[in-house]
N, C-alpha and C positions, 0 to 999 in steps of 0.2 A: 354230717354235723358241721364240718369246716365250711361247706358251701352255704349252709344256713346262717352261720355266724358272719360270713363275708357279706351275705345279702342284708343282714340286719345292720351291719356297720354302714353299708352304702345307703340304706334307708335313713339311718340316723344322720349321716352326713348331708344328705339331700334336704332333710327337714331343717337342719341347722342353717344351711345356705338360704333356704326359703325364708326362715325367720329373720336372718340377717338382712336380706334384701328388703323385706317388708318393713323392718324397723328403720332402714335408711330412707325409704321412699315415702313413708307415711307422713302425713301432716306437713307438706312442703311449705305451707303458709307460715308455720311456726319456726322454720329454719332460717338462719341468717348467714350471710357470708362472713360478716365480722362477728367476733365473739364479744358480748358485752363485758365479760370479765377482764378483757385486755385494756379496758378504759376505766375500770373501777379505781385505779390509783389516782386518777384526777379527782374524783369525788372524795376519796379518803384524804387527799392533800387539802382540798378546800375545807373540809370539815375540821381537820387538825389545826388549820391556821385561822379559823373563824372565831370571832367573839359573837356568839349567837344571842343578840339582845332582844329580838322580837319574834320568837317562833310563832308560826301560824298553824295551818292545818297539817302540814308535813314538816316536822322538825328535822334538823340535820341527821339525827340518829336513824330516821326512816328514809332519808333522801335517796340512798342507793336502791333500796327496794322499790321505791316509786319510779325512779328514773330508768332503771333497767327494763321496766315494763312499759314505759310510756315514751321515752325519747328515741328519735332516730339516731343512728350511729354514723360517725364520720371519721374517716381515716385519710391522712394526707402527709406529704413530706414536711410541710411547714408546721412544726410542733407548737409554735405560738398560736397559730390559727386553730389547730386541733384543740389545744388547751382552752382557748377562749370559747370555742363551740360548747364544750362540756361545762365550762364555767357559767355561760349564759343560761343553759338549761337548769343548772344548779340554782342560780339566782331566781329564775322565773318560778321555779317550784316554791320558793319562799313566799311568793306573793299570792298563792292560791289560798283564799280565805273562805271558810265555811260560815254562813250566816243563816238566820231563820228563813231567808228567801232563797237559799241555795248557795252555790259557790259564786264568788266574785274574784276579780283579779285586782290587786291594789297597785298603786304607784309608789307610795312610801310605806315602809314597814311600821314606823311609829305613827301614831295618830297625829295629824297636822290640823291646825285650827281652821284652815280654809277648805277642808274636805267635806264631802257630803255624807250620806248615810253609810255606815260601816267603813268609813275612811275611804270611800270611793271618790274618784276624780275622773271626769270624762276626757280630760286633755290627752292622755296617752292611750285611751281605750282602743282606738283604731290599731295602734301598734300591738296591743295585747292580743287582738284577734288575728292579725297577720302572723304573729309569732306562735301563739298557742294553738292554732288550727292544726299544727303538725304533731301535737301530742296524740298518742294512740287512743286515749279515752276522751271522747268528745263532750262528756257530761259537763266539764268545767266551763267551757265556753257556751254551751247551750243554756246553762243556768245564768251565766253572765249576760247573755243577750237579752234574756227575759227580764233580768233585774233592771236594766236601764229603762224599760217601759212599763213594767208591771210589778216591780219590787221596791219602788221608792227611789230609783236612781234619778239623777238630774242630768239629762243628756245634752242640755244646751247652755250650761254655764261656760264651757269652753268649746271651741271648734272641735267637731267630732264627726267623722265620716261614717256614721252608724250603719246606714243601709249598705254601703259598699263593703264595710268590714264583715257584716253578717253574710253577704253574698260570697265574699272571699272564703269565709268559713265553709259555706255550702259547697263550693267548688272542690274542696279537699275531702269533706266528710260525706257529701251526698245527702245531707239532712234536709230534705225537701219539706218535711213536716214543719220544721221551725220557720221556714220562709212563709209558708201558708199562714201560720199562726201569727207572725209578726207583721205581715204586710200592712194591715190597717194602722198599726202603731207607727210604722216607718213613714207612711203617707202623712199621718197626722203630725209627726215630728218635722217633716219637711215643710209642711204648711205653716207650722209655728215659726220656723226659721224665716220663711218668706214674710210673715206678718211683722216680725221684729227686726230683721236685718237686710231686707231687700229694698233698694231705692228705685226711683223712677227711671234711672239710667240703665236698669236691667242687671246691675251688679250687686252682690252682697258686700256689706261692710263688716268690719270687725275691729275692735280695739286690740292693739298688739298684745296686751297682757292676757286677754281672753282668747287670743290665738296661741297662747303658750309662749309668747315671744316678747316679754316686757322689756322696756328700755331699748327698743330697736332704734336704729338710726332714723328711719322714716317715720316711726311712731312719734319720735321727739319733735318732728316737724309738722305734726297735724294736731288739730284740736282734740284733746282727750285721747290722743294716740289712735284715733279712729281713721280708717282708710279702706279703700277698695283694694284688697290684697289678693295676690295670686293664690294664697293658701285657702282661705275660706271659699273662694269661688271654685277652685279645683275640687274641694271636698263636696260642695253642693252639686257640681257637675257629675262627680262620681256617684253620689247618692241618687241623683235623678236617673242616671243610666241604670243603676242597680234596681231601682224601683220599677223602671220600665221593663227590665228583663224578668223580674219576678212576676209582675202583673201579666206579662205575656205567657209565662209558664202556666198560669192558672186561668188563661183564656179571658182575661179582663182587658179587652181590646182598647176601651176608651182610656183607661188609666195608663196602659202601655204607651199609647200614642201621645197622650198629654205630657208624660214625663220625658219621653224621647224629645219632644219639642222644647221642653224646658232645658234639657241638657244642651241641645243644639244652640239655643239662644245664649246660654252662658258662654259656650265655646266662642261664639262670634264676638260677644262683648269683651271677653278677656283678650282676644287677639286684636280687636279694634281699639280698645281703650287703654289696656295695661301694657301693651307692647310699645317700646320706644325704638324706632329704627336707628337713630344715631348711636344708641348704646347697644343695639342688638340684644335687648334683654327685656324681660317682664318686670315691671316696677310697680310701686305703690302709688295710687292716686289718693292723696289725703282728702277726706270727706269735706265737701264745701269748697274745694279748690279745683282749678282747671288745669294745673300743671303737675306732671308726674314728679315724684321725689327724685332727686338727682343721684341717689345711691343705688348701686347694684347690691342686692342682698341675696343671700344663699337661697332663700325661699322662692326666688324667681325661677328655680328649677322645678318647683312643685307641680306645674301643669303636666309634666311628663309622668308624674306619679299615677295619673289617670289616663295617660295617652291622649291628652286634650289637644295639643297644638298640631297644626299641619306641618309637613316636613320642612317648609321654608324657614321655620323658626328655630331649627336645630342649631343655627349659628351661635346661639347663646352658649353652647357647650364649649366654645373655644376658650372660655375664661376659667373653667373649673380647675384645670391642672396647671394653671399659670400662677407662679408665686407672686406676681404683681397684683393678683386679684384675690383668689381664694385658697390656693394651695399653701400649706405650711407643714412642718414636721408632725404635728399632732392635730391637723385640721380635718376638714376644711373650715375656714372661718365663716362667721355668719354675716359679715359685711365686707365689701371689697377693701383691701388694705390701703389703697390710695385715697380713700375718702376722708375728709377732715373729721368726720364723726366716728371713724374707726378708733377703738381704744380697748386696751386690756387693763381693766381697772380693779383695784382692790379696795375701792371706796364706794360709798353709796349702796344701792341695792345689790344683794349678793348674786342675783341671777340676771345678768345683762346679756342682750342679744345683739350688741353693737360691735362684736369682734370675736369674743370667745367662741370656741368650738363646742357644739352641743350634739351629743349622740342622737337626740331626737331628730334634729335637722339633717345630720349626716345619714341616718338610716332612710329618711325620706328621699334624700338626694341619690343615694345608691340604688334604691328601688326604682326611682325615675330613670337612672342611668341604665339599669338592666332593661327597662322598657324601651329606652332609646335604641339600645343595641339589638333588641329582638324585633322591634316593630317599625323602625325607621331606616331609610337609606340615607346615610350621612357620613361625613369624613372628619368630623370635629372631635370625636371621642371614640376610643378604641377599647378592645378587650384588655389590652395591656394597661390602659388608663384605669379601667374598672378594677383590675387586679391590684394595681398600685394603690388606689384609694381605699380599697377594702383592707389591704395590708396596713396602711396607715391607721385606719380605724381600729384594726385588730391590736396594733402595738400600743394604742392609747389605753388599753384595758389593763392598767397596772398602777401600783403605788408602792413606794418604799415605806414600810411601816416603822414604828418607833424603835424597833430592834434592828433597823437597817436592812431588813429582808424585803426583797421585791415580791409582792403578792398580786394575784389577779384582782382587778377592781373595776367596778362601774359606779359612777356617781353622776353629778349634775353637769356643770360646765367646766371646760378645760382651758388652761392657758395653752394656746396653740403652738407656742414656741418652746415651752418647757415641759408640758404634760402635767403640770400641777393642777389638781382639782380645786378650782378657785373657791367655790362656795364652801367646801369643807375646810379649807385653810382659814377662811374667814369665820365660819360659824363656830368652830371649836373654841374660839376665844371671844365670842360675840358679847356675852354678858358677864362682865367682871372676870374675864379670862377663862370662861367656860361656856358650855352650850346654853342656849336660851330656849325655854319651853314655848315661848311665843313664836319662835322660828321653827318649831318642830321637834325640839329636844335633841338628845344625844345621837350623834351619827345619823342625822336626818336623811342624808343622801346615800348612805351605804346600801349597796345592792339595788340601786335606783332602777325602777322598772318603767322607763320613759322612752324606750327606743326598741328597735329590733336589731338582731345580729344573725341569728340562725336562719331566719327567713331569707336573709340576703345570701347566705351560703346555699340554701336549697333552691330558691327560685332564680338567683343570679348566677353565682359561681358554678353550681352543679346543673343549673338550667332546667329544673323541673318546673314547667310552666302549666299550672292547672287550667283546665278548660271546662266550660259548663255543658259538656256533652260526653259522649263515650270515647273521646280521644284525649291524648295527653302528648304535649310537645316536650321533648328533652333537647336542650340546646346549651351545653356547658360553655361558660365564658372563660375557662382556663386557657390562657394564651398558649399557642402551639409551642412545644419544647420546654415549657416551664416545669412541669412535673412528669416523673416517670410512672406515677401511680396515683390514684385517688379512688375512694369508694364512699358512697352514700347509701346506707342500708337501713332496713327496718322502717321504711316510710309507709305510713298508713295512708292509702289513697282510695277513697270510695269503696271501702270494704275489702280492699286487696293490699298486698304488701309489695312494695317496689324497691328495687336496688339498681343503682347506676354505678358502674366502675370502669376504670381504665387501668390497664396493667401492660406496660410496654414490653416486658420480658415474659410475663406469665408466671413469674416466680413469687410475686407478692401474695396473690390471692389463690393461685393454682386453679383458676377457672378458665385458663386460656389466655392468649395474647390479644391485646387491643381493647376496643371500646365495646362494652356489653351492657345490656339492660335485661333485668330479670323481673318477672311478674309472678308472684306466688311461688317463688323458687324455681321457675322455669325460664330458661334463656329465650327471649323473644326477639332479640336484635343483637347483631354483632357487626363490627367493622374494624378495620386495621387502625383507623385513626378516629379521634373524637370528631363528631359531626352532629348536625341537627337531625333529629329523628322524630317522626310522628307515629305514635302507636295507638292501638285500640285497647281500651280497658273494659 
């Protein structure tokens, strides 16, 4: 009897061990290194300090339930950067709007008079795709992409790199069906740009306001603020390349070749016409004139947003971190500081691009900088410069409220020397000491969705570089010795879950020491130090 009881106990113990092991190893895709609950306090704090004026599809009360299922997780020693990461997911969520045509992403929360259908505006839409492609649920951007071409959107009111944005979404999600469906629309959209904005010199022109950059220094020097700008030409270059690649995927050789040729032509024209050797910079050529504008403007870095220039043009990056040109405590500024047209004004138009810092332009510049560091051999801009500029951008995400409390904040344009949100300061007393309906109403720029931040952490700082094939490059830009740990977790990538971490001592995450990459919960790469890695997915 005692022998039988002992045997029974051993069998029960073995069964318990098997059950325990099974529960630990099952569903590795659903397991994360970081626990979402450890970051809930950020969302709770944002909600507690928020005056929720314009709730849309996901109100504050449901924000945590949505975010814990959809956002990637980020952990690092810089708690301002960590807080800003969760703050920007929290604000992005506010802009998901449900319409009869499906979901769209808005720029402003209140309805503004200059918007299109459902309060849509194409100006920041490229940023919406770069940022939102990292949400676990791809439905929101899938609907949004269709809206621009089949739901009543107006994709050409402002400059908008539509084909490139949709292709960047595909690289992360693997949604090939959307590419097939929208290819004819993307081609038609490109041809419409050619018909309306392409001149005989082979360059696209744009008015600075329709480029999202009104009252720019070079815009003021040209008729109707129209000029051949590095911005619109980079976007059209990126779109032509994207269309060529999509056409090639579906064996449309003629279209692929034609759009590759268009891209190459734009590349040559930008380098031949918009580059000034004496200034070592890409500049604006005012339409109808033969001389380049004499100002360096921040958007001269836009060509690297699409990896357009050859390596010899990298010398332009010598100015970005120089306080004589673009660098400021809350910058970078949108025009070089030494130019006579540079100003920080609290008069005239509330949105000026002649000096104030704009998150829109900062995020383009930082994306371009990450491309420079990954794809070019140069010595003008370093990982430390990237980290410093990203930190400056991070620290601008705040405002002291009426109770004297400093709270996380994102708005329109910044005073680059004080951090004051210029348009908000002006708009709150615009009409007889209060907000103006004609200007967009109460707190028009609050939680403004006109830039990226989290994509800069993912593809830049953490180095997750999406590829349009079965490989993925991981190349973090965290300078050596800066942090003892970091972790980016719960990244949805082509149907799989990715995590990237570094733990100097092994005590932070208890997954071992060094630099590690996990795919679907399985460690697939490890090294003692942070380094560039190419993995199969």
